C-alpha positions in Angstrom: 12.3 -10.2 74.2 13.7 -13.4 72.9 17.2 -14.5 74.1 20.1 -14.0 71.7 21.4 -17.1 70.0 25.1 -17.7 70.5 27.3 -17.4 67.4 28.6 -20.6 65.8 32.2 -20.2 67.0 31.0 -19.7 70.6 28.8 -22.8 70.3 31.7 -24.8 68.9 34.0 -23.6 71.6 31.4 -24.5 74.3 31.0 -28.0 72.8 34.8 -28.5 72.8 35.0 -27.3 76.4 32.2 -29.4 77.8 31.9 -32.5 75.6 34.3 -35.4 76.3 33.2 -37.1 73.1 34.3 -34.1 71.0 37.6 -33.7 72.8 38.5 -37.4 72.4 37.4 -37.5 68.7 39.7 -34.5 67.9 42.5 -36.0 69.9 42.1 -39.3 67.9 42.4 -37.5 64.6 45.4 -35.4 65.8 47.1 -38.5 67.0 46.7 -40.2 63.5 48.1 -37.0 61.8 51.1 -36.7 64.1 51.9 -40.4 63.9 51.7 -40.3 60.1 53.7 -37.1 59.6 56.2 -37.3 62.4 56.6 -41.0 63.4 59.9 -40.4 65.2 58.2 -37.8 67.5 55.1 -39.9 67.9 56.9 -42.9 69.4 58.1 -40.6 72.3 54.5 -39.9 73.3 54.0 -43.4 74.8 54.0 -42.1 78.4 50.9 -40.1 77.7 48.7 -43.1 77.2 50.6 -45.3 79.7 50.3 -42.6 82.4 46.5 -42.4 82.0 46.1 -46.2 82.0 48.1 -46.4 85.2 46.0 -43.7 86.9 42.8 -45.6 85.9 44.2 -48.9 87.2 44.8 -47.4 90.6 41.0 -46.7 90.8 39.6 -49.9 89.5 40.3 -52.2 92.5 39.0 -50.0 95.3 36.0 -49.1 93.1 35.0 -52.7 92.4 35.5 -53.5 96.1 33.2 -50.6 97.2 30.5 -51.3 94.6 30.3 -55.0 95.4 30.3 -54.5 99.2 27.6 -51.9 99.0 25.6 -53.9 96.4 25.6 -57.1 98.6 24.8 -55.2 101.8 21.9 -53.3 100.3 20.5 -56.2 98.3 20.3 -58.1 101.6 20.3 -61.5 100.0 23.5 -63.4 99.6 21.8 -66.3 97.8 20.6 -63.8 95.1 24.2 -62.7 94.7 25.3 -66.3 94.3 22.7 -66.8 91.6 23.9 -63.7 89.8 27.4 -65.1 89.7 26.3 -68.5 88.4 24.1 -67.0 85.7 26.9 -64.7 84.7 29.4 -67.6 84.3 26.8 -69.5 82.3 26.3 -66.5 80.0 30.0 -65.9 79.6 30.7 -69.5 78.6 28.0 -69.6 76.0 28.9 -66.2 74.5 32.7 -66.8 74.3 32.1 -70.3 72.8 29.7 -68.8 70.3 32.4 -66.2 69.4 35.0 -69.0 68.8 32.6 -70.9 66.5 31.8 -67.7 64.5 35.5 -67.1 64.1 36.2 -70.6 62.9 33.4 -70.5 60.4 34.4 -67.1 59.0 38.0 -68.3 58.6 36.9 -71.5 56.8 34.7 -69.5 54.4 37.0 -66.6 53.6 40.4 -68.4 53.9 42.4 -65.3 54.8 45.8 -67.0 54.9 45.5 -69.1 51.7 48.0 -68.6 49.0 50.6 -67.0 51.3 52.9 -70.1 51.3 55.0 -68.9 54.2 58.1 -71.0 55.2 58.0 -71.2 59.0 61.8 -71.4 59.0 62.0 -67.8 57.7 60.1 -66.5 60.7 61.7 -65.1 63.8 60.2 -67.1 66.7 62.3 -65.1 69.2 60.2 -62.1 68.4 57.2 -63.9 70.0 59.2 -64.5 73.1 60.1 -60.8 73.3 56.4 -59.9 72.9 55.3 -62.3 75.7 58.3 -61.6 78.0 58.9 -65.4 78.2 55.7 -65.8 80.2 53.1 -68.5 80.0 49.3 -68.8 80.6 48.3 -70.3 83.9 46.7 -73.8 84.0 43.1 -74.2 85.1 44.2 -75.1 88.6 46.7 -72.2 88.8 44.0 -69.8 87.5 41.6 -70.9 90.3 44.2 -70.8 93.0 45.5 -67.4 91.8 42.0 -66.0 92.1 42.2 -66.5 95.9 44.0 -63.7 97.7 47.0 -64.4 99.9 46.6 -61.1 101.8 44.0 -58.4 102.0 46.4 -55.6 101.0 48.2 -57.8 98.4 45.0 -58.1 96.2 44.8 -54.4 95.9 48.6 -53.9 95.5 48.7 -56.4 92.6 45.5 -55.0 91.1 44.0 -58.5 90.8 40.3 -58.0 90.0 39.3 -61.6 90.8 41.0 -61.5 94.2 39.4 -58.1 95.0 36.0 -59.6 94.0 36.5 -62.5 96.4 37.4 -60.1 99.3 34.5 -57.9 98.5 32.1 -60.8 98.5 33.5 -61.9 101.9 33.2 -58.4 103.4 29.7 -57.9 102.0 28.6 -61.3 103.4 30.1 -60.4 106.8 28.1 -57.2 106.8 24.9 -59.1 106.1 25.7 -61.6 108.8 26.5 -59.0 111.5 23.7 -56.6 110.5 23.6 -52.9 110.5 23.2 -52.7 114.3 26.5 -54.3 115.2 28.6 -52.4 112.6 26.5 -49.3 111.9 29.4 -47.2 110.6 31.0 -49.6 108.2 28.6 -49.4 105.3 28.3 -45.6 105.4 32.1 -45.4 105.4 32.3 -47.6 102.3 29.7 -45.5 100.6 31.6 -42.4 101.3 34.8 -44.0 100.0 32.9 -44.8 96.9 31.9 -41.2 96.5 35.6 -40.1 96.8 36.6 -42.7 94.1 34.0 -41.5 91.7 35.2 -37.9 92.2 38.8 -39.1 91.4 37.4 -40.8 88.3 36.0 -37.4 87.2 39.4 -35.8 87.7 41.3 -38.5 85.8 38.9 -38.5 82.9 39.8 -34.9 82.1 43.1 -36.3 80.9 41.4 -38.8 78.5 41.9 -36.7 75.3 45.7 -36.4 76.0 45.9 -40.1 76.5 44.1 -40.9 73.3 46.3 -38.5 71.4 49.4 -40.2 72.7 48.3 -43.7 72.2 47.0 -43.2 68.7 50.2 -41.3 67.6 52.3 -44.2 68.9 50.2 -46.7 67.1 50.5 -45.0 63.7 54.1 -44.0 64.3 55.2 -47.6 65.1 53.2 -49.5 62.6 52.2 -47.0 60.0 49.3 -47.6 57.6 51.1 -50.0 55.3 50.3 -53.0 57.6 46.6 -52.6 56.6 47.6 -53.3 53.0 49.7 -56.3 53.9 47.1 -57.9 56.1 44.0 -56.4 54.6 42.1 -59.6 54.1 42.7 -60.8 57.7 41.8 -57.4 59.2 38.6 -57.1 57.1 37.6 -60.6 58.1 38.1 -60.0 61.8 36.2 -56.7 61.8 33.4 -58.2 59.7 33.1 -61.2 62.1 33.1 -58.8 65.1 30.3 -56.8 63.4 28.3 -60.0 62.9 28.8 -61.0 66.6 27.8 -57.5 67.8 24.6 -57.8 65.7 23.8 -61.1 67.3 24.4 -59.5 70.7 21.9 -56.8 69.8 19.4 -59.5 68.9 20.0 -61.3 72.2 19.7 -58.1 74.2 16.4 -57.3 72.5 15.0 -60.8 73.1 16.0 -60.9 76.8 15.4 -57.3 77.9 13.6 -55.5 75.0 16.4 -52.9 75.0 18.2 -51.6 72.0 22.0 -52.1 71.8 22.3 -49.3 69.3 20.7 -46.8 71.8 23.0 -48.2 74.5 26.0 -47.7 72.1 25.0 -44.1 71.7 24.6 -43.8 75.4 28.2 -44.9 76.0 29.7 -43.3 72.9 32.3 -41.3 74.9 33.5 -44.4 76.8 33.6 -46.4 73.5 35.7 -43.8 71.7 38.1 -43.6 74.7 38.4 -47.4 74.8 39.2 -47.3 71.0 41.8 -44.6 71.4 43.6 -46.2 74.3 43.1 -49.8 73.2 42.0 -50.7 76.7 38.6 -51.6 78.2 40.1 -51.0 81.7 40.4 -47.3 81.0 36.6 -47.0 80.8 35.5 -49.5 83.5 34.7 -46.9 86.2 32.6 -44.8 83.9 30.8 -47.8 82.3 29.9 -49.1 85.8 28.3 -45.7 86.6 26.4 -45.7 83.4 25.1 -49.2 83.8 23.8 -48.4 87.3 22.3 -45.2 85.9 20.5 -47.3 83.2 18.6 -49.3 85.8 21.0 -52.3 86.5 21.3 -53.0 90.3 24.5 -52.3 92.0 25.3 -55.9 93.0 24.7 -57.1 89.4 26.9 -54.4 87.9 29.6 -54.9 90.6 29.9 -58.7 90.1 29.1 -59.2 86.4 31.2 -56.5 84.7 34.5 -57.0 86.5 34.2 -60.8 86.3 33.5 -60.5 82.6 36.9 -58.8 82.1 38.5 -62.2 82.9 35.9 -64.7 81.7 34.1 -63.0 78.8 36.6 -61.9 76.3 34.4 -62.3 73.2 36.6 -60.1 70.9 39.7 -62.0 71.9 37.9 -65.3 71.3 37.0 -64.2 67.7 40.6 -63.1 67.1 42.1 -66.3 68.5 40.0 -68.6 66.4 40.5 -66.7 63.2 44.2 -66.2 63.9 44.7 -69.9 64.5 43.3 -70.8 61.1 45.0 -67.9 59.4 48.4 -69.2 60.6 47.6 -72.8 59.5 46.5 -71.6 56.1 49.5 -69.4 55.7 52.0 -72.2 56.3 50.0 -74.7 54.2 48.5 -76.8 56.9 44.9 -78.1 56.3 43.2 -78.6 59.7 40.6 -81.4 59.8 37.3 -81.1 61.5 38.5 -82.9 64.6 41.5 -80.6 64.8 39.3 -77.5 64.6 37.1 -78.9 67.4 40.3 -79.3 69.4 41.0 -75.6 68.7 37.7 -74.6 70.2 38.2 -76.8 73.2 41.7 -75.5 73.9 40.8 -71.9 73.4 37.8 -72.3 75.7 40.3 -72.9 78.4 43.3 -70.7 77.4 41.1 -67.6 76.7 39.9 -67.6 80.3 43.4 -66.9 81.7 44.4 -64.1 79.3 43.4 -61.0 81.2 46.3 -58.9 82.5 49.1 -61.1 81.0 51.5 -59.4 78.5 51.2 -60.9 75.0 48.4 -63.2 76.2 47.0 -63.6 72.6 50.3 -65.0 71.4 50.6 -67.3 74.4 47.1 -68.6 73.7 47.9 -69.1 70.0 51.2 -70.8 70.8 49.5 -73.1 73.3 46.9 -74.0 70.7 49.5 -74.7 68.0 51.4 -76.9 70.4 48.3 -78.9 71.3 47.5 -79.6 67.7 51.0 -80.6 66.8 50.5 -79.7 63.2 51.3 -76.0 63.2 54.9 -74.8 63.9 54.9 -72.7 67.1 57.1 -70.1 65.4 54.4 -69.4 62.8 52.6 -67.4 65.5 55.1 -64.6 64.6 53.0 -64.0 61.4 50.6 -62.0 63.6 53.1 -59.7 65.2 52.7 -57.0 62.7 48.9 -57.0 62.8 48.1 -57.7 66.5 48.0 -54.0 67.6 45.6 -53.2 64.7 43.2 -55.8 66.1 43.0 -54.1 69.5 40.1 -51.9 68.4 38.0 -54.9 67.3 38.7 -56.7 70.5 38.1 -53.7 72.7 34.7 -52.9 71.2 33.5 -56.5 71.2 34.7 -57.3 74.7 33.1 -54.2 76.1 29.8 -54.6 74.4 29.7 -58.3 75.3 30.2 -57.6 79.0 27.6 -54.8 79.0 25.0 -57.0 77.4 25.9 -59.7 80.0 25.1 -57.2 82.8 21.7 -56.3 81.3 20.8 -60.0 80.5 21.8 -61.4 84.0 20.2 -58.4 85.7 17.0 -59.1 83.8 17.0 -62.8 84.7 17.6 -62.0 88.4 14.9 -59.3 88.5 17.7 -56.7 89.2 16.9 -54.5 86.2 14.6 -51.5 86.2 13.4 -51.7 82.6 11.4 -48.5 82.8 14.4 -46.5 83.9 16.6 -48.3 81.3 14.2 -47.3 78.5 14.0 -43.7 79.7 17.8 -43.3 80.0 18.6 -45.0 76.6 15.9 -42.9 74.9 17.5 -39.7 76.4 14.5 -38.9 78.5 16.1 -39.3 81.9 19.4 -38.4 83.4 22.2 -40.1 81.5 25.2 -38.7 83.3 26.3 -38.0 86.8 28.8 -35.4 87.8 31.8 -37.5 88.5 33.4 -35.1 91.0 33.0 -31.8 92.8 34.0 -29.9 89.6 31.4 -31.7 87.6 33.1 -33.6 84.8 30.0 -33.6 82.7 29.2 -35.8 79.7 27.3 -34.9 76.6 23.8 -34.8 78.0 24.7 -32.4 80.7 26.7 -30.3 78.3 23.8 -30.0 75.9 21.5 -28.8 78.7 24.1 -26.3 79.7 24.4 -25.0 76.1 20.6 -24.6 75.8 20.3 -22.6 79.0 19.9 -18.8 78.6 22.0 -18.1 81.7 24.8 -20.6 82.4 25.1 -19.2 85.9 21.6 -20.4 86.9 21.6 -23.2 89.5 19.4 -25.3 87.2 21.9 -25.2 84.4 24.8 -25.9 86.7 23.3 -28.8 88.6 21.8 -30.7 85.6 18.5 -32.6 85.5 18.9 -34.1 88.9 19.3 -30.8 90.7 20.7 -31.4 94.1 21.8 -34.9 93.2 24.2 -33.5 90.6 26.0 -31.5 93.2 26.7 -34.5 95.3 28.1 -36.6 92.4 27.6 -40.2 91.8 27.3 -41.1 95.4 23.9 -39.4 95.7 22.4 -42.0 93.4 24.1 -44.8 95.2 22.2 -44.2 98.4 18.9 -44.9 96.7 19.6 -47.6 94.1 19.9 -50.5 96.5 16.4 -50.4 97.8 17.3 -48.8 101.1 16.6 -45.1 101.3 19.6 -42.8 101.5 20.1 -40.6 104.5 18.7 -37.1 103.8 21.2 -34.5 102.7 21.4 -31.2 104.5 19.4 -29.5 101.7 16.7 -32.1 102.0 16.5 -31.9 105.7 16.2 -28.2 105.6 13.4 -28.4 103.1 11.5 -30.9 105.3 11.9 -28.7 108.3 
């Protein structure tokens, strides 16, 4: 007797209940509708997106600390960790410079600001100060000094990723120096803390659709769709340049690792949609770290390269800054010479590195660039106030993909990438999700398996493709990914007995 096929409404209801991608996609559409029809109500929904982002930010610092400490301790080679850091910085510099050059070339060819003939005196320069809060970008020396923590607790309290990375490297190096015999309980404790954090990630991610709904409603309610008509040429150019850069990233990933960026994009489609909806790559960092490790990248490489890239490898921001600088110059009728455009690249190579976490950082970088040239009025930066938020989607996608490609490339160069596992996962043949918490915040792959099961109460359907590993969450995989066997669980021990 063949099992009965669930009706279409039941299948749709099950997908909506179990698929984060479907939930976020619907929330995105609803946010646009509410923002368009009821803009006054939409602007009051700001706390929905802000609250979710705050919850995620509380997780990021302890998560990065645990992943880096465990990665260094299990890799057992501090020199290899240093090589990973140097290779990552080299990749970041090349990639972000390449993005700046592509942006300048695109702006020179398309001329998005030509014919606007804007009088800088008519622009409200104080609006830029309000956007940036009167702040300024740190100098190179300040940036380096600020990356060093002043206290152990302060780094976590201020949520400074670079400071947390420095502390994690020191703790991981100390564990290697002392050895497991002198401090046998420290590493297991950090691993257990990591399991707890991933469980918290699973709980928080259930709020993702609400956050996307609120953030998108606020965006449309505040700016409307008319801004797309006003700045249509600039918006189209930025997104086209980003598409070209992502295509080049795909070619680079294929050449270095043999992997497909498009398959990887399908693999992280839920995280990508969430990042688009909330206009924040930080909101998906914990999940992306999990998925990169699941896709064969070693823990130490993921733990170092991805968080560092959030400060050093802002490819989308680099594209936007270079195009925005030339757009402003063209709009006010300033023709920049070749030497001045080279100066733009050199200045932005420095200013773009200190942008992460600073309010209105794009306008600060643009103002600094305009001041260094001496030919563009600083107040002309206000031209981009109306379109900056629309560019967030482009920057988020490009930044996130750029950092993920960096993880794969650096891992491959350092021999820290399991290519066979990566191919299986990206082809959908292996486990693509872990259960993020005790309740099993499943992704699409687990959801599909649950849908196809005749009896959803069976242990196989509930636990997912990894069986016992699914019930223990992300921490079960952590115990084996660093080359040191994990301690057997109670279930495993009983089976052996």
